[in-house]
mmJSON file of the N, C-alpha and C atoms, coordinates in Angstrom:
{"data_MODEL":{"atom_site":{
"group_PDB":["ATOM","ATOM","ATOM","ATOM","ATOM","ATOM","ATOM","ATOM","ATOM","ATOM","ATOM","ATOM","ATOM","ATOM","ATOM","ATOM","ATOM","ATOM","ATOM","ATOM","ATOM","ATOM","ATOM","ATOM","ATOM","ATOM","ATOM","ATOM","ATOM","ATOM","ATOM","ATOM","ATOM","ATOM","ATOM","ATOM","ATOM","ATOM","ATOM","ATOM","ATOM","ATOM","ATOM","ATOM","ATOM","ATOM","ATOM","ATOM","ATOM","ATOM","ATOM","ATOM","ATOM","ATOM","ATOM","ATOM","ATOM","ATOM","ATOM","ATOM","ATOM","ATOM","ATOM","ATOM","ATOM","ATOM","ATOM","ATOM","ATOM","ATOM","ATOM","ATOM","ATOM","ATOM","ATOM","ATOM","ATOM","ATOM","ATOM","ATOM","ATOM","ATOM","ATOM","ATOM","ATOM","ATOM","ATOM","ATOM","ATOM","ATOM","ATOM","ATOM","ATOM","ATOM","ATOM","ATOM","ATOM","ATOM","ATOM","ATOM","ATOM","ATOM","ATOM","ATOM","ATOM","ATOM","ATOM","ATOM","ATOM","ATOM","ATOM","ATOM","ATOM","ATOM","ATOM","ATOM","ATOM","ATOM","ATOM","ATOM","ATOM","ATOM","ATOM","ATOM","ATOM","ATOM","ATOM","ATOM","ATOM","ATOM","ATOM","ATOM","ATOM","ATOM","ATOM","ATOM","ATOM","ATOM","ATOM","ATOM","ATOM","ATOM","ATOM","ATOM","ATOM","ATOM","ATOM","ATOM","ATOM","ATOM","ATOM","ATOM","ATOM","ATOM","ATOM","ATOM","ATOM","ATOM","ATOM","ATOM","ATOM","ATOM","ATOM","ATOM","ATOM","ATOM","ATOM","ATOM","ATOM","ATOM","ATOM","ATOM","ATOM","ATOM","ATOM","ATOM","ATOM","ATOM","ATOM","ATOM","ATOM","ATOM","ATOM","ATOM","ATOM","ATOM","ATOM","ATOM","ATOM","ATOM","ATOM","ATOM","ATOM","ATOM","ATOM","ATOM","ATOM","ATOM","ATOM","ATOM","ATOM","ATOM","ATOM","ATOM","ATOM","ATOM","ATOM","ATOM","ATOM","ATOM","ATOM","ATOM","ATOM","ATOM","ATOM","ATOM","ATOM","ATOM","ATOM","ATOM","ATOM","ATOM","ATOM","ATOM","ATOM"],
"id":[1,2,3,4,5,6,7,8,9,10,11,12,13,14,15,16,17,18,19,20,21,22,23,24,25,26,27,28,29,30,31,32,33,34,35,36,37,38,39,40,41,42,43,44,45,46,47,48,49,50,51,52,53,54,55,56,57,58,59,60,61,62,63,64,65,66,67,68,69,70,71,72,73,74,75,76,77,78,79,80,81,82,83,84,85,86,87,88,89,90,91,92,93,94,95,96,97,98,99,100,101,102,103,104,105,106,107,108,109,110,111,112,113,114,115,116,117,118,119,120,121,122,123,124,125,126,127,128,129,130,131,132,133,134,135,136,137,138,139,140,141,142,143,144,145,146,147,148,149,150,151,152,153,154,155,156,157,158,159,160,161,162,163,164,165,166,167,168,169,170,171,172,173,174,175,176,177,178,179,180,181,182,183,184,185,186,187,188,189,190,191,192,193,194,195,196,197,198,199,200,201,202,203,204,205,206,207,208,209,210,211,212,213,214,215,216,217,218,219,220,221,222,223,224,225],
"type_symbol":["N","C","C","N","C","C","N","C","C","N","C","C","N","C","C","N","C","C","N","C","C","N","C","C","N","C","C","N","C","C","N","C","C","N","C","C","N","C","C","N","C","C","N","C","C","N","C","C","N","C","C","N","C","C","N","C","C","N","C","C","N","C","C","N","C","C","N","C","C","N","C","C","N","C","C","N","C","C","N","C","C","N","C","C","N","C","C","N","C","C","N","C","C","N","C","C","N","C","C","N","C","C","N","C","C","N","C","C","N","C","C","N","C","C","N","C","C","N","C","C","N","C","C","N","C","C","N","C","C","N","C","C","N","C","C","N","C","C","N","C","C","N","C","C","N","C","C","N","C","C","N","C","C","N","C","C","N","C","C","N","C","C","N","C","C","N","C","C","N","C","C","N","C","C","N","C","C","N","C","C","N","C","C","N","C","C","N","C","C","N","C","C","N","C","C","N","C","C","N","C","C","N","C","C","N","C","C","N","C","C","N","C","C","N","C","C","N","C","C","N","C","C","N","C","C"],
"label_atom_id":["N","CA","C","N","CA","C","N","CA","C","N","CA","C","N","CA","C","N","CA","C","N","CA","C","N","CA","C","N","CA","C","N","CA","C","N","CA","C","N","CA","C","N","CA","C","N","CA","C","N","CA","C","N","CA","C","N","CA","C","N","CA","C","N","CA","C","N","CA","C","N","CA","C","N","CA","C","N","CA","C","N","CA","C","N","CA","C","N","CA","C","N","CA","C","N","CA","C","N","CA","C","N","CA","C","N","CA","C","N","CA","C","N","CA","C","N","CA","C","N","CA","C","N","CA","C","N","CA","C","N","CA","C","N","CA","C","N","CA","C","N","CA","C","N","CA","C","N","CA","C","N","CA","C","N","CA","C","N","CA","C","N","CA","C","N","CA","C","N","CA","C","N","CA","C","N","CA","C","N","CA","C","N","CA","C","N","CA","C","N","CA","C","N","CA","C","N","CA","C","N","CA","C","N","CA","C","N","CA","C","N","CA","C","N","CA","C","N","CA","C","N","CA","C","N","CA","C","N","CA","C","N","CA","C","N","CA","C","N","CA","C","N","CA","C","N","CA","C","N","CA","C","N","CA","C","N","CA","C","N","CA","C"],
"label_alt_id":[null,null,null,null,null,null,null,null,null,null,null,null,null,null,null,null,null,null,null,null,null,null,null,null,null,null,null,null,null,null,null,null,null,null,null,null,null,null,null,null,null,null,null,null,null,null,null,null,null,null,null,null,null,null,null,null,null,null,null,null,null,null,null,null,null,null,null,null,null,null,null,null,null,null,null,null,null,null,null,null,null,null,null,null,null,null,null,null,null,null,null,null,null,null,null,null,null,null,null,null,null,null,null,null,null,null,null,null,null,null,null,null,null,null,null,null,null,null,null,null,null,null,null,null,null,null,null,null,null,null,null,null,null,null,null,null,null,null,null,null,null,null,null,null,null,null,null,null,null,null,null,null,null,null,null,null,null,null,null,null,null,null,null,null,null,null,null,null,null,null,null,null,null,null,null,null,null,null,null,null,null,null,null,null,null,null,null,null,null,null,null,null,null,null,null,null,null,null,null,null,null,null,null,null,null,null,null,null,null,null,null,null,null,null,null,null,null,null,null,null,null,null,null,null,null],
"label_comp_id":["MET","MET","MET","GLU","GLU","GLU","MET","MET","MET","ARG","ARG","ARG","THR","THR","THR","ILE","ILE","ILE","THR","THR","THR","ILE","ILE","ILE","CYS","CYS","CYS","VAL","VAL","VAL","ASP","ASP","ASP","ALA","ALA","ALA","ALA","ALA","ALA","THR","THR","THR","ALA","ALA","ALA","ASP","ASP","ASP","ALA","ALA","ALA","TYR","TYR","TYR","GLU","GLU","GLU","ALA","ALA","ALA","THR","THR","THR","SER","SER","SER","GLU","GLU","GLU","ALA","ALA","ALA","ASP","ASP","ASP","ARG","ARG","ARG","ARG","ARG","ARG","LYS","LYS","LYS","ILE","ILE","ILE","ASP","ASP","ASP","VAL","VAL","VAL","LEU","LEU","LEU","LEU","LEU","LEU","ASN","ASN","ASN","LEU","LEU","LEU","LYS","LYS","LYS","LEU","LEU","LEU","LYS","LYS","LYS","ASP","ASP","ASP","VAL","VAL","VAL","VAL","VAL","VAL","ARG","ARG","ARG","ASN","ASN","ASN","VAL","VAL","VAL","ARG","ARG","ARG","PRO","PRO","PRO","LEU","LEU","LEU","GLU","GLU","GLU","VAL","VAL","VAL","VAL","VAL","VAL","MET","MET","MET","THR","THR","THR","GLU","GLU","GLU","ILE","ILE","ILE","SER","SER","SER","ARG","ARG","ARG","LYS","LYS","LYS","ALA","ALA","ALA","GLN","GLN","GLN","GLU","GLU","GLU","ARG","ARG","ARG","GLY","GLY","GLY","LEU","LEU","LEU","THR","THR","THR","LEU","LEU","LEU","GLU","GLU","GLU","ILE","ILE","ILE","LEU","LEU","LEU","GLU","GLU","GLU","SER","SER","SER","ILE","ILE","ILE","LEU","LEU","LEU","ALA","ALA","ALA","GLU","GLU","GLU","SER","SER","SER"],
"label_asym_id":["A","A","A","A","A","A","A","A","A","A","A","A","A","A","A","A","A","A","A","A","A","A","A","A","A","A","A","A","A","A","A","A","A","A","A","A","A","A","A","A","A","A","A","A","A","A","A","A","A","A","A","A","A","A","A","A","A","A","A","A","A","A","A","A","A","A","A","A","A","A","A","A","A","A","A","A","A","A","A","A","A","A","A","A","A","A","A","A","A","A","A","A","A","A","A","A","A","A","A","A","A","A","A","A","A","A","A","A","A","A","A","A","A","A","A","A","A","A","A","A","A","A","A","A","A","A","A","A","A","A","A","A","A","A","A","A","A","A","A","A","A","A","A","A","A","A","A","A","A","A","A","A","A","A","A","A","A","A","A","A","A","A","A","A","A","A","A","A","A","A","A","A","A","A","A","A","A","A","A","A","A","A","A","A","A","A","A","A","A","A","A","A","A","A","A","A","A","A","A","A","A","A","A","A","A","A","A","A","A","A","A","A","A","A","A","A","A","A","A","A","A","A","A","A","A"],
"label_entity_id":["1","1","1","1","1","1","1","1","1","1","1","1","1","1","1","1","1","1","1","1","1","1","1","1","1","1","1","1","1","1","1","1","1","1","1","1","1","1","1","1","1","1","1","1","1","1","1","1","1","1","1","1","1","1","1","1","1","1","1","1","1","1","1","1","1","1","1","1","1","1","1","1","1","1","1","1","1","1","1","1","1","1","1","1","1","1","1","1","1","1","1","1","1","1","1","1","1","1","1","1","1","1","1","1","1","1","1","1","1","1","1","1","1","1","1","1","1","1","1","1","1","1","1","1","1","1","1","1","1","1","1","1","1","1","1","1","1","1","1","1","1","1","1","1","1","1","1","1","1","1","1","1","1","1","1","1","1","1","1","1","1","1","1","1","1","1","1","1","1","1","1","1","1","1","1","1","1","1","1","1","1","1","1","1","1","1","1","1","1","1","1","1","1","1","1","1","1","1","1","1","1","1","1","1","1","1","1","1","1","1","1","1","1","1","1","1","1","1","1","1","1","1","1","1","1"],
"label_seq_id":[1,1,1,2,2,2,3,3,3,4,4,4,5,5,5,6,6,6,7,7,7,8,8,8,9,9,9,10,10,10,11,11,11,12,12,12,13,13,13,14,14,14,15,15,15,16,16,16,17,17,17,18,18,18,19,19,19,20,20,20,21,21,21,22,22,22,23,23,23,24,24,24,25,25,25,26,26,26,27,27,27,28,28,28,29,29,29,30,30,30,31,31,31,32,32,32,33,33,33,34,34,34,35,35,35,36,36,36,37,37,37,38,38,38,39,39,39,40,40,40,41,41,41,42,42,42,43,43,43,44,44,44,45,45,45,46,46,46,47,47,47,48,48,48,49,49,49,50,50,50,51,51,51,52,52,52,53,53,53,54,54,54,55,55,55,56,56,56,57,57,57,58,58,58,59,59,59,60,60,60,61,61,61,62,62,62,63,63,63,64,64,64,65,65,65,66,66,66,67,67,67,68,68,68,69,69,69,70,70,70,71,71,71,72,72,72,73,73,73,74,74,74,75,75,75],
"pdbx_PDB_ins_code":[null,null,null,null,null,null,null,null,null,null,null,null,null,null,null,null,null,null,null,null,null,null,null,null,null,null,null,null,null,null,null,null,null,null,null,null,null,null,null,null,null,null,null,null,null,null,null,null,null,null,null,null,null,null,null,null,null,null,null,null,null,null,null,null,null,null,null,null,null,null,null,null,null,null,null,null,null,null,null,null,null,null,null,null,null,null,null,null,null,null,null,null,null,null,null,null,null,null,null,null,null,null,null,null,null,null,null,null,null,null,null,null,null,null,null,null,null,null,null,null,null,null,null,null,null,null,null,null,null,null,null,null,null,null,null,null,null,null,null,null,null,null,null,null,null,null,null,null,null,null,null,null,null,null,null,null,null,null,null,null,null,null,null,null,null,null,null,null,null,null,null,null,null,null,null,null,null,null,null,null,null,null,null,null,null,null,null,null,null,null,null,null,null,null,null,null,null,null,null,null,null,null,null,null,null,null,null,null,null,null,null,null,null,null,null,null,null,null,null,null,null,null,null,null,null],
"Cartn_x":[42.39,41.154,41.243,40.855,40.842,39.699,39.985,38.963,38.724,37.455,37.076,36.189,36.155,35.33,34.052,32.924,31.632,31.053,30.06,29.398,27.966,27.535,26.149,25.57,24.281,23.605,23.098,23.416,22.921,22.463,21.696,21.26,22.449,22.284,23.374,23.889,22.981,23.396,24.284,23.929,24.733,26.108,26.134,27.413,28.28,27.687,28.443,29.005,28.181,28.626,29.769,29.65,30.709,32.009,31.905,33.097,33.728,32.948,33.459,34.15,33.994,34.612,36.089,36.8,38.228,38.43,39.624,39.946,39.755,40.125,39.973,38.497,37.662,36.223,35.621,36.09,35.588,35.937,37.128,37.507,36.573,36.231,35.312,33.928,33.463,32.155,32.194,33.292,33.429,33.341,33.985,33.948,32.519,31.829,30.444,29.532,29.683,28.867,29.172,30.439,30.825,30.139,30.14,29.488,27.98,27.365,25.914,25.553,26.318,26.05,26.198,27.21,27.367,26.12,25.628,24.453,23.234,23.027,21.871,21.949,23.093,23.252,23.128,23.646,23.591,22.171,21.334,19.982,18.932,19.37,18.416,17.884,16.563,15.942,15.253,15.28,14.578,13.086,12.482,11.073,10.199,10.523,9.726,9.721,10.841,10.928,10.055,10.115,9.294,7.816,7.431,6.033,5.543,6.372,6.002,5.783,6.647,6.513,5.229,4.928,3.694,2.474,2.505,1.397,1.195,2.287,2.21,1.616,2.078,1.563,0.084,-0.312,-1.727,-2.593,-2.133,-2.894,-2.984,-1.893,-1.904,-2.918,-3.159,-4.09,-5.513,-5.72,-7.072,-7.469,-6.572,-6.915,-7.038,-8.17,-8.389,-8.441,-8.406,-8.5,-9.831,-10.907,-12.222,-12.257,-11.674,-11.643,-10.806,-9.662,-8.809,-9.532,-10.212,-10.964,-12.061,-12.704,-13.748,-13.166,-12.028,-11.368,-10.967,-10.409,-9.974,-11.159,-12.283,-13.475,-14.043,-13.844,-14.337,-13.55,-12.367,-11.494,-11.89],
"Cartn_y":[-9.172,-9.229,-10.4,-10.142,-11.201,-12.164,-13.431,-14.45,-15.162,-15.482,-16.228,-17.381,-18.385,-19.55,-19.455,-19.752,-19.822,-21.209,-21.569,-22.851,-22.602,-23.298,-23.198,-24.607,-24.716,-26.01,-26.266,-27.432,-27.866,-29.311,-29.782,-31.173,-32.101,-33.349,-34.319,-34.51,-34.526,-34.733,-33.584,-32.38,-31.221,-31.283,-31.619,-31.744,-32.817,-33.956,-35.044,-34.61,-33.936,-33.488,-32.486,-31.561,-30.566,-31.251,-32.172,-32.859,-33.751,-34.198,-35.081,-34.322,-33.007,-32.239,-32.015,-31.63,-31.352,-30.074,-29.901,-28.688,-27.441,-27.529,-26.387,-26.035,-27.055,-26.797,-26.25,-26.726,-26.196,-24.722,-24.338,-22.912,-22.087,-22.597,-21.885,-21.753,-22.846,-22.823,-21.827,-21.824,-20.881,-19.44,-19.143,-17.78,-17.409,-18.336,-18.066,-17.878,-18.729,-18.578,-17.269,-16.899,-15.637,-14.458,-14.462,-13.379,-13.361,-14.526,-14.595,-14.16,-14.61,-14.196,-12.691,-12.108,-10.65,-9.961,-10.459,-9.871,-9.994,-11.158,-11.388,-10.517,-10.49,-9.728,-8.231,-7.784,-6.361,-5.901,-6.812,-6.443,-6.724,-7.133,-7.375,-6.025,-5.917,-4.669,-4.903,-3.894,-4.037,-4.289,-5.052,-5.402,-4.159,-3.126,-1.888,-1.284,-1.341,-0.806,-1.621,-2.944,-3.823,-3.562,-3.456,-3.22,-1.88,-0.86,0.46,0.4,-0.325,-0.463,-1.217,-2.283,-3.045,-2.163,-1.387,-0.488,0.544,1.132,2.143,1.562,0.367,-0.262,-0.62,-1.092,-1.423,-0.179,0.931,2.182,2.673,2.527,2.929,2.111,0.882,-0.011,0.114,1.065,1.348,0.753,0.11,-0.454,0.685,0.743,1.751,1.047,1.821,1.262,0.54,1.105,0.486,-0.88,-0.956,-2.213,-3.243,-2.818,-3.709,-4.245,-3.362,-3.796,-4.788,-4.563,-5.465,-6.847,-6.858,-8.121,-8.856,-8.148,-8.769,-9.28,-8.582,-8.996,-10.305,-10.555,-11.776,-13.0,-12.806,-13.937,-14.583],
"Cartn_z":[11.151,11.886,12.861,14.098,15.106,14.819,14.868,14.663,15.985,16.267,17.465,17.043,17.854,17.584,18.396,17.732,18.418,18.161,18.933,18.754,18.309,17.264,16.82,16.762,16.964,16.912,15.498,14.994,13.687,13.826,12.855,12.918,12.651,13.035,12.958,11.531,10.565,9.173,8.688,9.075,8.689,9.343,10.621,11.33,10.684,10.365,9.734,8.385,7.593,6.274,6.399,7.338,7.552,7.966,8.913,9.411,8.356,7.382,6.341,5.202,5.159,4.079,4.36,3.324,3.476,4.284,4.79,5.554,4.688,3.422,2.508,2.335,2.163,2.013,3.301,4.449,5.722,5.874,5.445,5.511,4.625,3.455,2.556,3.196,3.79,4.47,5.618,6.382,7.498,7.024,5.905,5.36,4.964,4.287,3.886,5.095,6.105,7.318,8.028,8.077,8.705,8.015,6.691,5.94,6.194,6.193,6.409,7.831,8.816,10.201,10.371,9.736,9.798,9.256,8.125,7.504,8.41,8.986,9.859,11.099,11.742,12.984,12.718,11.615,11.275,10.992,10.483,10.088,11.157,12.33,13.409,13.889,13.915,14.355,15.687,16.542,17.819,17.591,18.497,18.382,18.262,19.009,18.963,17.559,16.876,15.518,14.58,14.704,13.871,14.13,15.398,15.751,15.223,15.307,14.792,13.29,12.597,11.142,10.789,11.511,11.268,11.505,12.587,12.903,11.799,11.342,10.287,9.016,8.635,7.421,7.568,8.737,8.977,8.861,9.42,9.345,7.906,7.149,5.742,4.946,5.38,4.689,5.228,6.141,6.601,7.933,8.626,9.928,10.945,11.592,12.632,13.984,15.044,16.391,16.569,16.02,16.135,15.428,14.239,13.5,14.268,14.79,15.557,16.778,17.513,18.693,18.311,17.187,16.724,16.39,15.741,15.402,16.665,17.619,18.869,19.684,19.607,20.344,19.797,18.509,17.882,18.317,18.763,19.126,20.41],
"occupancy":[1.0,1.0,1.0,1.0,1.0,1.0,1.0,1.0,1.0,1.0,1.0,1.0,1.0,1.0,1.0,1.0,1.0,1.0,1.0,1.0,1.0,1.0,1.0,1.0,1.0,1.0,1.0,1.0,1.0,1.0,1.0,1.0,1.0,1.0,1.0,1.0,1.0,1.0,1.0,1.0,1.0,1.0,1.0,1.0,1.0,1.0,1.0,1.0,1.0,1.0,1.0,1.0,1.0,1.0,1.0,1.0,1.0,1.0,1.0,1.0,1.0,1.0,1.0,1.0,1.0,1.0,1.0,1.0,1.0,1.0,1.0,1.0,1.0,1.0,1.0,1.0,1.0,1.0,1.0,1.0,1.0,1.0,1.0,1.0,1.0,1.0,1.0,1.0,1.0,1.0,1.0,1.0,1.0,1.0,1.0,1.0,1.0,1.0,1.0,1.0,1.0,1.0,1.0,1.0,1.0,1.0,1.0,1.0,1.0,1.0,1.0,1.0,1.0,1.0,1.0,1.0,1.0,1.0,1.0,1.0,1.0,1.0,1.0,1.0,1.0,1.0,1.0,1.0,1.0,1.0,1.0,1.0,1.0,1.0,1.0,1.0,1.0,1.0,1.0,1.0,1.0,1.0,1.0,1.0,1.0,1.0,1.0,1.0,1.0,1.0,1.0,1.0,1.0,1.0,1.0,1.0,1.0,1.0,1.0,1.0,1.0,1.0,1.0,1.0,1.0,1.0,1.0,1.0,1.0,1.0,1.0,1.0,1.0,1.0,1.0,1.0,1.0,1.0,1.0,1.0,1.0,1.0,1.0,1.0,1.0,1.0,1.0,1.0,1.0,1.0,1.0,1.0,1.0,1.0,1.0,1.0,1.0,1.0,1.0,1.0,1.0,1.0,1.0,1.0,1.0,1.0,1.0,1.0,1.0,1.0,1.0,1.0,1.0,1.0,1.0,1.0,1.0,1.0,1.0,1.0,1.0,1.0,1.0,1.0,1.0],
"B_iso_or_equiv":[0.0,0.0,0.0,0.0,0.0,0.0,0.0,0.0,0.0,0.0,0.0,0.0,0.0,0.0,0.0,0.0,0.0,0.0,0.0,0.0,0.0,0.0,0.0,0.0,0.0,0.0,0.0,0.0,0.0,0.0,0.0,0.0,0.0,0.0,0.0,0.0,0.0,0.0,0.0,0.0,0.0,0.0,0.0,0.0,0.0,0.0,0.0,0.0,0.0,0.0,0.0,0.0,0.0,0.0,0.0,0.0,0.0,0.0,0.0,0.0,0.0,0.0,0.0,0.0,0.0,0.0,0.0,0.0,0.0,0.0,0.0,0.0,0.0,0.0,0.0,0.0,0.0,0.0,0.0,0.0,0.0,0.0,0.0,0.0,0.0,0.0,0.0,0.0,0.0,0.0,0.0,0.0,0.0,0.0,0.0,0.0,0.0,0.0,0.0,0.0,0.0,0.0,0.0,0.0,0.0,0.0,0.0,0.0,0.0,0.0,0.0,0.0,0.0,0.0,0.0,0.0,0.0,0.0,0.0,0.0,0.0,0.0,0.0,0.0,0.0,0.0,0.0,0.0,0.0,0.0,0.0,0.0,0.0,0.0,0.0,0.0,0.0,0.0,0.0,0.0,0.0,0.0,0.0,0.0,0.0,0.0,0.0,0.0,0.0,0.0,0.0,0.0,0.0,0.0,0.0,0.0,0.0,0.0,0.0,0.0,0.0,0.0,0.0,0.0,0.0,0.0,0.0,0.0,0.0,0.0,0.0,0.0,0.0,0.0,0.0,0.0,0.0,0.0,0.0,0.0,0.0,0.0,0.0,0.0,0.0,0.0,0.0,0.0,0.0,0.0,0.0,0.0,0.0,0.0,0.0,0.0,0.0,0.0,0.0,0.0,0.0,0.0,0.0,0.0,0.0,0.0,0.0,0.0,0.0,0.0,0.0,0.0,0.0,0.0,0.0,0.0,0.0,0.0,0.0,0.0,0.0,0.0,0.0,0.0,0.0],
"pdbx_formal_charge":[null,null,null,null,null,null,null,null,null,null,null,null,null,null,null,null,null,null,null,null,null,null,null,null,null,null,null,null,null,null,null,null,null,null,null,null,null,null,null,null,null,null,null,null,null,null,null,null,null,null,null,null,null,null,null,null,null,null,null,null,null,null,null,null,null,null,null,null,null,null,null,null,null,null,null,null,null,null,null,null,null,null,null,null,null,null,null,null,null,null,null,null,null,null,null,null,null,null,null,null,null,null,null,null,null,null,null,null,null,null,null,null,null,null,null,null,null,null,null,null,null,null,null,null,null,null,null,null,null,null,null,null,null,null,null,null,null,null,null,null,null,null,null,null,null,null,null,null,null,null,null,null,null,null,null,null,null,null,null,null,null,null,null,null,null,null,null,null,null,null,null,null,null,null,null,null,null,null,null,null,null,null,null,null,null,null,null,null,null,null,null,null,null,null,null,null,null,null,null,null,null,null,null,null,null,null,null,null,null,null,null,null,null,null,null,null,null,null,null,null,null,null,null,null,null],
"auth_seq_id":[1,1,1,2,2,2,3,3,3,4,4,4,5,5,5,6,6,6,7,7,7,8,8,8,9,9,9,10,10,10,11,11,11,12,12,12,13,13,13,14,14,14,15,15,15,16,16,16,17,17,17,18,18,18,19,19,19,20,20,20,21,21,21,22,22,22,23,23,23,24,24,24,25,25,25,26,26,26,27,27,27,28,28,28,29,29,29,30,30,30,31,31,31,32,32,32,33,33,33,34,34,34,35,35,35,36,36,36,37,37,37,38,38,38,39,39,39,40,40,40,41,41,41,42,42,42,43,43,43,44,44,44,45,45,45,46,46,46,47,47,47,48,48,48,49,49,49,50,50,50,51,51,51,52,52,52,53,53,53,54,54,54,55,55,55,56,56,56,57,57,57,58,58,58,59,59,59,60,60,60,61,61,61,62,62,62,63,63,63,64,64,64,65,65,65,66,66,66,67,67,67,68,68,68,69,69,69,70,70,70,71,71,71,72,72,72,73,73,73,74,74,74,75,75,75],
"auth_comp_id":["MET","MET","MET","GLU","GLU","GLU","MET","MET","MET","ARG","ARG","ARG","THR","THR","THR","ILE","ILE","ILE","THR","THR","THR","ILE","ILE","ILE","CYS","CYS","CYS","VAL","VAL","VAL","ASP","ASP","ASP","ALA","ALA","ALA","ALA","ALA","ALA","THR","THR","THR","ALA","ALA","ALA","ASP","ASP","ASP","ALA","ALA","ALA","TYR","TYR","TYR","GLU","GLU","GLU","ALA","ALA","ALA","THR","THR","THR","SER","SER","SER","GLU","GLU","GLU","ALA","ALA","ALA","ASP","ASP","ASP","ARG","ARG","ARG","ARG","ARG","ARG","LYS","LYS","LYS","ILE","ILE","ILE","ASP","ASP","ASP","VAL","VAL","VAL","LEU","LEU","LEU","LEU","LEU","LEU","ASN","ASN","ASN","LEU","LEU","LEU","LYS","LYS","LYS","LEU","LEU","LEU","LYS","LYS","LYS","ASP","ASP","ASP","VAL","VAL","VAL","VAL","VAL","VAL","ARG","ARG","ARG","ASN","ASN","ASN","VAL","VAL","VAL","ARG","ARG","ARG","PRO","PRO","PRO","LEU","LEU","LEU","GLU","GLU","GLU","VAL","VAL","VAL","VAL","VAL","VAL","MET","MET","MET","THR","THR","THR","GLU","GLU","GLU","ILE","ILE","ILE","SER","SER","SER","ARG","ARG","ARG","LYS","LYS","LYS","ALA","ALA","ALA","GLN","GLN","GLN","GLU","GLU","GLU","ARG","ARG","ARG","GLY","GLY","GLY","LEU","LEU","LEU","THR","THR","THR","LEU","LEU","LEU","GLU","GLU","GLU","ILE","ILE","ILE","LEU","LEU","LEU","GLU","GLU","GLU","SER","SER","SER","ILE","ILE","ILE","LEU","LEU","LEU","ALA","ALA","ALA","GLU","GLU","GLU","SER","SER","SER"],
"auth_asym_id":["A","A","A","A","A","A","A","A","A","A","A","A","A","A","A","A","A","A","A","A","A","A","A","A","A","A","A","A","A","A","A","A","A","A","A","A","A","A","A","A","A","A","A","A","A","A","A","A","A","A","A","A","A","A","A","A","A","A","A","A","A","A","A","A","A","A","A","A","A","A","A","A","A","A","A","A","A","A","A","A","A","A","A","A","A","A","A","A","A","A","A","A","A","A","A","A","A","A","A","A","A","A","A","A","A","A","A","A","A","A","A","A","A","A","A","A","A","A","A","A","A","A","A","A","A","A","A","A","A","A","A","A","A","A","A","A","A","A","A","A","A","A","A","A","A","A","A","A","A","A","A","A","A","A","A","A","A","A","A","A","A","A","A","A","A","A","A","A","A","A","A","A","A","A","A","A","A","A","A","A","A","A","A","A","A","A","A","A","A","A","A","A","A","A","A","A","A","A","A","A","A","A","A","A","A","A","A","A","A","A","A","A","A","A","A","A","A","A","A","A","A","A","A","A","A"],
"auth_atom_id":["N","CA","C","N","CA","C","N","CA","C","N","CA","C","N","CA","C","N","CA","C","N","CA","C","N","CA","C","N","CA","C","N","CA","C","N","CA","C","N","CA","C","N","CA","C","N","CA","C","N","CA","C","N","CA","C","N","CA","C","N","CA","C","N","CA","C","N","CA","C","N","CA","C","N","CA","C","N","CA","C","N","CA","C","N","CA","C","N","CA","C","N","CA","C","N","CA","C","N","CA","C","N","CA","C","N","CA","C","N","CA","C","N","CA","C","N","CA","C","N","CA","C","N","CA","C","N","CA","C","N","CA","C","N","CA","C","N","CA","C","N","CA","C","N","CA","C","N","CA","C","N","CA","C","N","CA","C","N","CA","C","N","CA","C","N","CA","C","N","CA","C","N","CA","C","N","CA","C","N","CA","C","N","CA","C","N","CA","C","N","CA","C","N","CA","C","N","CA","C","N","CA","C","N","CA","C","N","CA","C","N","CA","C","N","CA","C","N","CA","C","N","CA","C","N","CA","C","N","CA","C","N","CA","C","N","CA","C","N","CA","C","N","CA","C","N","CA","C","N","CA","C","N","CA","C","N","CA","C","N","CA","C"],
"pdbx_PDB_model_num":[1,1,1,1,1,1,1,1,1,1,1,1,1,1,1,1,1,1,1,1,1,1,1,1,1,1,1,1,1,1,1,1,1,1,1,1,1,1,1,1,1,1,1,1,1,1,1,1,1,1,1,1,1,1,1,1,1,1,1,1,1,1,1,1,1,1,1,1,1,1,1,1,1,1,1,1,1,1,1,1,1,1,1,1,1,1,1,1,1,1,1,1,1,1,1,1,1,1,1,1,1,1,1,1,1,1,1,1,1,1,1,1,1,1,1,1,1,1,1,1,1,1,1,1,1,1,1,1,1,1,1,1,1,1,1,1,1,1,1,1,1,1,1,1,1,1,1,1,1,1,1,1,1,1,1,1,1,1,1,1,1,1,1,1,1,1,1,1,1,1,1,1,1,1,1,1,1,1,1,1,1,1,1,1,1,1,1,1,1,1,1,1,1,1,1,1,1,1,1,1,1,1,1,1,1,1,1,1,1,1,1,1,1,1,1,1,1,1,1,1,1,1,1,1,1]
}}}
């Protein structure tokens, strides 16, 4: 598998701790981060899908257009 390097922003304490670990421990951390990033990126859903799901759940719980308009009017 081809490996590439990316840059991520972390706080200074995290960067210091990472840089202070052994090369073997850094490789282990890299593997764990790679797995977690794959999981996060794979599970990213388009905003429209999220909004549709929220709308469906709200309707299932009894939210109607009239109730929504009333709530928005109060704001």
